[in-house]
C-alpha positions in Angstrom: -116.8 38.5 -33.5 -113.6 40.3 -32.8 -114.1 40.2 -29.0 -114.8 36.5 -29.2 -111.6 35.8 -31.1 -109.5 38.0 -28.8 -111.0 36.2 -25.8 -110.3 32.9 -27.4 -106.7 33.9 -28.2 -106.2 35.1 -24.6 -107.5 31.9 -23.2 -105.5 29.8 -25.6 -102.3 31.5 -24.6 -102.7 32.1 -20.9 -104.6 29.0 -19.6 -102.1 26.4 -20.8 -99.2 28.4 -19.5 -100.9 29.1 -16.2 -102.0 25.6 -15.4 -99.6 23.2 -17.2 -96.5 24.8 -15.9 -96.2 25.3 -12.2 -93.3 27.6 -11.2 -91.5 26.0 -8.3 -87.8 26.4 -7.3 -86.0 23.2 -6.4 -82.8 22.6 -4.5 -80.0 20.4 -5.7 -76.3 20.0 -6.1 -75.2 21.6 -9.4 -71.9 22.1 -11.1 -71.7 25.9 -10.5 -69.3 28.3 -8.8 -66.2 26.1 -9.5 -67.5 22.8 -8.2 -70.5 20.8 -7.1 -72.4 23.2 -4.9 -75.9 23.5 -3.4 -78.1 25.6 -5.7 -81.6 26.4 -6.5 -83.1 26.0 -10.0 -86.3 27.3 -11.5 -87.8 27.0 -14.9 -88.7 30.2 -16.8 -91.4 29.5 -19.4 -92.0 31.2 -22.8 -88.9 33.4 -22.4 -85.7 33.5 -24.5 -82.5 32.7 -22.7 -80.9 36.0 -23.6 -83.8 37.9 -21.9 -83.5 35.8 -18.8 -79.7 36.5 -18.6 -80.3 40.2 -19.3 -83.0 40.5 -16.6 -80.9 38.5 -14.1 -77.9 40.8 -14.7 -80.2 43.8 -14.3 -81.5 42.5 -11.0 -78.0 41.9 -9.7 -76.9 45.4 -10.7 -79.9 47.0 -9.1 -78.7 45.3 -5.9 -75.2 46.9 -6.1 -73.4 43.8 -7.5 -70.5 43.9 -9.9 -71.6 41.5 -12.6 -69.3 39.6 -15.0 -69.9 36.6 -17.3 -67.4 33.8 -17.9 -67.5 30.2 -19.1 -71.3 30.3 -19.4 -71.8 31.5 -15.8 -72.9 35.0 -14.6 -71.1 36.0 -11.4 -72.4 38.9 -9.3 -69.9 40.0 -6.7 -71.1 41.5 -3.4 -74.8 41.7 -4.2 -76.9 43.3 -1.5 -80.0 41.1 -1.7 -81.8 42.3 1.5 -84.7 39.9 0.7 -82.2 37.0 1.1 -79.5 38.1 3.6 -78.3 41.1 5.5 -74.7 40.3 4.3 -73.4 40.8 0.8 -73.6 37.7 -1.4 -71.6 36.3 -4.2 -74.1 35.0 -6.7 -73.4 32.4 -9.4 -76.0 31.8 -12.1 -76.3 29.8 -15.3 -79.0 28.7 -17.6 -79.8 25.3 -19.2 -82.3 24.6 -21.9 -85.1 22.3 -20.7 -88.0 20.6 -22.5 -90.5 23.1 -21.0 -88.4 26.3 -21.0 -85.1 27.6 -19.7 -83.8 26.5 -16.3 -82.1 29.2 -14.3 -79.7 27.7 -11.8 -78.4 29.9 -9.0 -76.0 29.4 -6.1 -75.1 32.0 -3.5 -72.1 32.4 -1.2 -72.0 34.3 2.0 -68.6 34.7 3.8 -67.1 32.1 1.4 -69.8 29.4 2.2 -72.5 28.4 -0.2 -76.0 28.8 1.1 -77.7 25.4 1.8 -80.9 24.3 3.6 -78.8 22.5 6.2 -76.7 25.5 7.2 -78.8 28.5 6.2 -82.4 27.4 6.0 -83.9 30.9 6.3 -81.7 32.5 3.6 -82.0 29.5 1.4 -85.8 29.6 1.5 -85.8 33.3 0.8 -83.4 32.6 -2.2 -86.0 30.1 -3.5 -88.8 32.7 -3.2 -86.6 35.3 -5.0 -86.1 32.8 -7.9 -89.8 31.8 -8.1 -90.9 35.5 -8.2 -88.3 36.2 -10.8 -89.5 33.3 -13.0 -93.2 34.3 -12.5 -92.5 37.9 -13.5 -90.6 36.9 -16.7 -93.1 34.2 -17.7 -96.0 36.6 -17.2 -94.3 39.4 -19.2 -93.5 37.0 -22.0 -97.1 35.7 -22.2 -98.5 39.2 -22.2 -96.1 40.1 -25.0 -97.2 37.0 -27.0 -100.8 38.0 -26.4 -100.2 41.5 -27.6 -98.5 40.2 -30.8 -101.5 37.8 -31.4 -103.9 40.7 -31.0 -101.9 42.7 -33.6 -101.9 39.7 -36.0 -105.6 39.3 -35.5 -106.4 43.0 -36.1 -104.3 42.9 -39.3 -106.2 39.8 -40.5 -109.6 41.4 -39.7 -108.6 44.5 -41.7 -107.4 42.4 -44.6 -110.6 40.4 -44.5 -112.7 43.6 -44.5 -110.7 44.9 -47.5 -111.3 41.6 -49.3 -115.0 41.7 -48.6 -115.2 45.3 -49.9 -113.2 44.3 -53.0 -115.4 41.3 -53.6 -118.5 43.5 -53.4 -117.0 46.0 -55.9 -116.2 43.1 -58.2 -119.8 41.8 -58.0 -121.1 45.3 -58.8 -118.8 45.4 -61.8 -120.1 42.1 -63.0 -123.7 43.2 -62.7 -122.9 46.5 -64.6 -121.1 44.5 -67.4 -124.1 42.1 -67.6 -126.4 45.2 -68.0 -124.1 46.6 -70.7 -124.1 43.3 -72.5 -127.9 43.0 -72.3 -128.2 46.6 -73.6 -125.9 46.0 -76.6 
């Protein structure tokens, strides 16, 4: 019974997230980095905005960037994102609440120019992949965490049910004993 319920909970949490929410980064002009600039946005599902920002800041720091936050934007100065470019990048990021999750919007500058598909197609496509991988990782971690919490709640409920069954059996035995005492009296 327990294994069936755990399997059901796993399926109920993971299947909808896996199939109804496709993680895909999209290009567009966004108000980021002091103006309307080319950017990439990706939706991160099932994850709090604070965790997304914390993880993004951590990623930038791991890539030797000096990170600051001002006016709702996170700015990473001189990030060495070797997966995107051999040059250092200035990275602008912000989040926006969406119907399905939190949208992470990122624009990157190299040598004072914002990356775009028309000027830097290779770097721009690698930037998209970086964001998609980031979103997948956070979404997966959040779903696993939710699953772990659901299993804990389930286990607690099973223990409580077991205690109630035992208590019920004890009460029924007491009733039978009292009935015998009444019959003997």
